[in-house]
N, C-alpha and C positions, 0 to 999 in steps of 0.2 A: 503494500499499500504504501510506504515511504517512497519507494523507487518512482513510482507511476508519478505519487504526486513531483517531486524532483525535474522527470520528465515533460509535466506540464507547464514546470516554474521555465523550463528551459526556449518553451515555444515562443517564438516571436511573434506576437499575434497580429501587429498591424501589418507586417510583410505578410504574412498567409494568408488576411482578411484580404490585400490588395491583388494576391495572385489568383485568389479565387474569384474575385470581382472581373480581373480579366478574362476569367475562363467564361463568365456568365456573358458579357459582350461580347466576345468572339462567338458563344455559341448562337446567340440568337442571330448572327448572317450566316450560319453553317447548318441550319434545321434543314438542308435538302441533303446536306453529304454527313453530318454528324450530330444526331439531332441528343443525343445524349449528354451532349458539351457544357450544357447548362443547366441541364440536372446535377452533374457532377460541382460545377460552380457552386450553386445554391446548397448541397449536400456538405460540399468544404466548410461554405460560410457558416450553415450551421454550426458545425463540429467545432470552427475556430471560436464562434460566440462562447459555445457551454466552454471552450477552455477558457476565453477570459472571465466567465462567472469563475471558473476554479480558481482563477488566478488575483481575483479583484473582488470577488463576491459584490459585484455590483447588481442586482437584479432591482436596485432601487432606480437605476436609470430608468426601468420603463413607465415609471409614475414621475420621475423628473422633465422626461420630456414627452408629452400625451401628445404630440403631431405624429408619432410613431401609431400610435393605438388607433386610430380611424380605418385604418387597412385592415388591420385584424381584426375589428368590430364590423367589416365589411363580409371577412369569411364567414363568422358566425351565423350572419344572415344568409349565405346560402347553406350554413349547414341546420338552419333550422328548418331546411324541407325534408329533412327527416319526420318532422311535425306536421306535415300535412296528412287528413284523415286518410286518403287513398294516393298511392304515390302509383302510377303506371309503367314505368321505367325506371328500375334502381340503379342499373347500367347507368344511364344517362346522367344520374343524380352521383351516383360516384365518381363518374370519370370528370365532371363537374369539378368537384370536391378536390380530385386528385390535381387536375390541372390548375387551381386555384391558390395550392400550399404557398405558392411565391408571398401571396398577401399573409401567412402568415410567419414563414421564413424570412424575408428580408429586415421586413419593420422589424420584428425580433431583435435580430442581429445585429441592424444597424444600431438600435437604441443600445443595446450591452456593450458594443465594440467603441474603445477609443476612438476619439472623431478623425476624421481623416484630414489630411494638410491641404491645403492650396495646391501645392505643385500636383501631390498624388492625386486629384481631383481630377487637375487638367490632363496628367499623363492618362485617365480613365477617356476621359473625353477624345484625347488624340488618339489614343487605341480605337475608340467608334470610328474617328472617320476614317483611317487608315483601311480598318475593317469594311467600311462602305465604299469607299476608294476600291477594295480590291473585288470586293462584289460588284460593283458596274466594270472593272475589266472583264471578270468573266462573263456579264452578259452581254458587253459589246462584243466581247470575242465569238460569240453563240451568234448574235445580232450578224453582224459582219459575213460571217458563214452559212447565213441562212437568211439572207437581206430579201429576197423576192417574197419568199414563205414568210416571212415574220411582218413584212409592210402587208401581206394579203389578211393576217391575223388581224390585225389591228382595223378591218373593218367588220370584222365575224366579233368583235367583242372580247378577244383574246388578246395578249401578250408575250413579249418577247421573255425567255427564262430568265428568272433573279435567283439568288443565291437563298432564300426565303419567300414567304407569302409577298407576291408582288404588292398588294396595296400596304401592308405594313413596312415592306421594302421600301417602297416611295415616299413615305412617311420621315424611314430615317433618313433616305438621302437629303430629303429637304431640310429636315434638323443638324446632319454633318453639314452641309452649306452655311447654316448659320453658327454652327458651332466654330468650323475651320476660320471662319470670318473673324469671329471673336476672338479666339486664340492668335490670327495673325496679326490683328491689329493689336493685343497684349504683347508680342515679342516673342511668344511663347516658343521653346526649342526644349529640346531633352540633347541631345548628343553635340550639336555646333549651329553656329547662325545661318549656316547653309541651308539648314530644317523650314526658316520662314519663308523661303522662296518657293521652297518644294510646298509647302503648305499651301500657300497661294496658289500655284498650279494646281493643287488636287482639288482647293477649292472650287477653282474656276473650271476645273472639270465637271467637278458633281454637277455645279450648276446647267452646265449645258447639257450632261446625261439627265439629268431631271425631266429635260425637255425632250430627249431622244427617248425615255424611258414613256414618259406619257402617261404618266395614270395620273386621274384626275384628284382623288386625293390629296397628292402629294403635292401638285402643283396650287391646289387652291390655297394650302395650308400653308404653303411657302410663300407666294404673294397676299393671302392674308395677314401672316406674321410682318414681312416686309413693309406692307402699306401702313399698318400702326406703327413701326418702329420709325418709319420716315417720318409719317405726321407728327409723332412725339419729337424726335428732333427739330422738323421744323416751326411748330406752333408753340412749344416750350421750351426748347435750346436755341431756339431763334437760328437753328442754321440753314437758314433760306435758299442757300445757294447750291451749297453741297447737296441738302437733300431734292432740291428741286431736279437738280443733274441727275441725281440717283434714280428718281422716280421717270425722269424719262428715260433712262438706259434700262429699266426693267421692261417698260413698255415697247422699247425698240425690239430688248429681246426676243418678247412674245409673237411680235411680227418677224422678227428673223427664224423663229422656230418653224412660224406657221408656212413659211415660204422657203423652208428649205430642209426640212425633217419628216420626211414619209409617215413617219409615225405619228408626231405631232399632228398633222394634216388630216389623218385618215382618223383618228381620234375624234379632232374637232367637229365631222361631221357625221360622225358616230354617235357623237353625244345630242346633235340636233335631230339624226332621225331616232332617237333614243325617244328625245323629248317628245317628238311629234305622235309617236305612238302609244302614248300612255294610256291611251281609251282602249287600244285593243287587249282584251285578255289572254291573247296567245300569245301577243309580245314578252310575256311575263318571263317565256322559258329561255329567251337569248338575248334579253336587252335588260342591262342591270340596271340602269333608272326605271324603267316599267315593272322589272320587278322590285325592287324597293318599294315604291307606290302602293302596288296590292300589298307587300308585307308589313306595313303600316295599317292599312285597312283591317287586314286580319287581324292585328295584334289590337286593335281600338277595340274591336268586336270581342276579343277574349278578355280584354281589361273589363271592360264596361259589365261584365259578369263576374267579376271579380277584383273589385277596386282596392279594396284592405289591405289584405295580403297576398295577392296574387295567388296563381296557381301551382308555383314551385318548379326548380326545373326537372322534376323528374314527372313533371304532367304537360310539360309545354310544349313539346312535340304533338302528342297525342290531342292535345287541346287547338294547337295552331291548324293541323292536320284537318279535324272535322270542321271548323271554320273555314277553312278553303274553298271545302270538298261543298260545304252547305250554300256560300255565298260566291264564289267561283269554280263553276264545276269545268269550263271550260281550263282550268289551270290545271296540268298533270301533277303528278307526288316529284318529278323535276323540279316544278316549279316553285314547291313550297318553302318558304326559306322563311327564318329567324328573322326576328325585326332587326333591319339593317340601320338600326342608332341604339346606341347605349342605353339612353336613357330610357325609352321607350318599352326595350329589352327587360329593363330591371323593373318596372312599371307593371308590366306584363307579368312577370315570373316574382315578384316579391310585393306588389302592389302599392298605394301609395307611402305605406310605412317603410316599406323594405329601400323605395327609392330616395326618399329625406335622410332615410339613414345614411345610402350609398354618398347622396350629395355631400352631407356632411362630413363625412370621415374622408374622401376621396378630397374636397377643398378646404377641408378646415388650413392644412400647409398650408396652401397661397394665400390666404386671409392673414394667415397669423406671422407669414415673413411677406406682403406686398409691400410693407416700408421700403425692406432692401431693394438697392438697386443692384439684382441681378439676374441678367436678361437672360441666361439660358433657362434657367430656372421657368421664368416666366412664358419665354417663347415656348418651351416643352410643355406649360400647361396650355398654351392657347391652340399649337399644335395637337395634342389631344382631345381638347375639347371640342373642335373642328371636327375633327375624325370622328368624336362619339357621335357626333348628330349625323352621321349618314352612314354608320359602320357600326356594329358590336363588337368595337374594336377589343373589349377586354377577354372578350367570349374563344380568344386562341392563346396558345402557349405563348406564341411569338408576339402576338398583341400586349398580351397581360404584361409578361418579361420588360418590353420597353416602355411601355406606358409606366409603371410604377418604378422603373430602375432610376430614370433619369429626374425622377421625384426624387426617391428616395437619397440617392447619394450626394446633393446640394443638403439636404436635410441632415445628413452625417457629418459634413462638414460644417454646416449652423452650429452644430454642438457646441464644438469650439468657443462660439460667440467672438470671432475675433472681431479688429475695430472695423467700424465700417469706414472705406476709404469713400467709394463714392455712394450717393444717394439721388434721388429722384430730383433734387436740387440742380446738382453738377453731372450728373449721366447723361450720358447719350448713349444711342442704340446702335447708328452707323455711322455716324460723320468720324472720322480719324481727327483726334485736336492737333497732330501735328500738321495736319494737312492747312 
């Protein structure tokens, strides 16, 4: 027993935690090749947190940092699915609880572990940008080798191969552009000053690749964040010329993408055709926007019958399927979708009570730290919020991991409560101060 205690005392907890976070970041972008990598990272981070508890007996951190607890409470809401009077699919409920385990593991681990330093946090962001870049190289290589076939796919609501789910990956690309730009703006590097030029190249390339990939979720998220950031710099920081020029540059980028990139061009006209087919039930099988609209209608019909506590995850497929059959019989089973809106998904599954708990638990950290000038923290929250309006973002392993990781990493850093160097009064989102 004594030898085991001595061994635990020798473990370098901060280094181990950083290593397992690196595995989680890399694992999010390799699910098509090495799906277990993120799970290894989660398990390792949990073990590291337990070692930290053994070393310091700091379980009081869970009470000291309550902004981590909201995510754990969200998991408990899912766990209450066992309380439903009838459960039509225990398998669905069990699969959901296993997939949502990061809601328990990551907040617990980051609450218990010693706070991460700013350089280490930036290194994790840097690793994320590099991994997204490598994924873009893979996708671009596939695209160039199958140029005509991929361009044709974009006419039929399909996209090029990506290292993970294309919708979640597009959000990561959008966020990586913002992360890369912020790191470049701050002059961040790990090995040498030459990296700053490399980081600028990677950031510019990912901006171009975002348009080549041409997935609506990532494009909408990026341009919404960029517009709000530039508006802040323009109206509140009075960076008139720089913000105006940057805004014009983004508009010109959209025009250039439309006239030069076949994937972007095809996706643009596919979107128009998709919107025009919303009234055609049969189009729900092949057109994503049309499918979303009908998923919303069916979800609201289920919610109206179960408004307070919802139907539960274990009954969700059954209830939605029955409503599809009754309300829209022309839509076959392959066109039956879960609600493509995270808030609506939670409303149907857990009712008004569950949705309120989700909103409080998920957004409390944002309001708790809104006074800090932490652009990447704010940018990520905005990207995820926009995504949740059009996708059930947290209902896939990759979507859940990406969403909560880049909320929890800054919270892990905030534990150290470092002196605030920038505030809403003197910070800028995009305008370089040195220019």
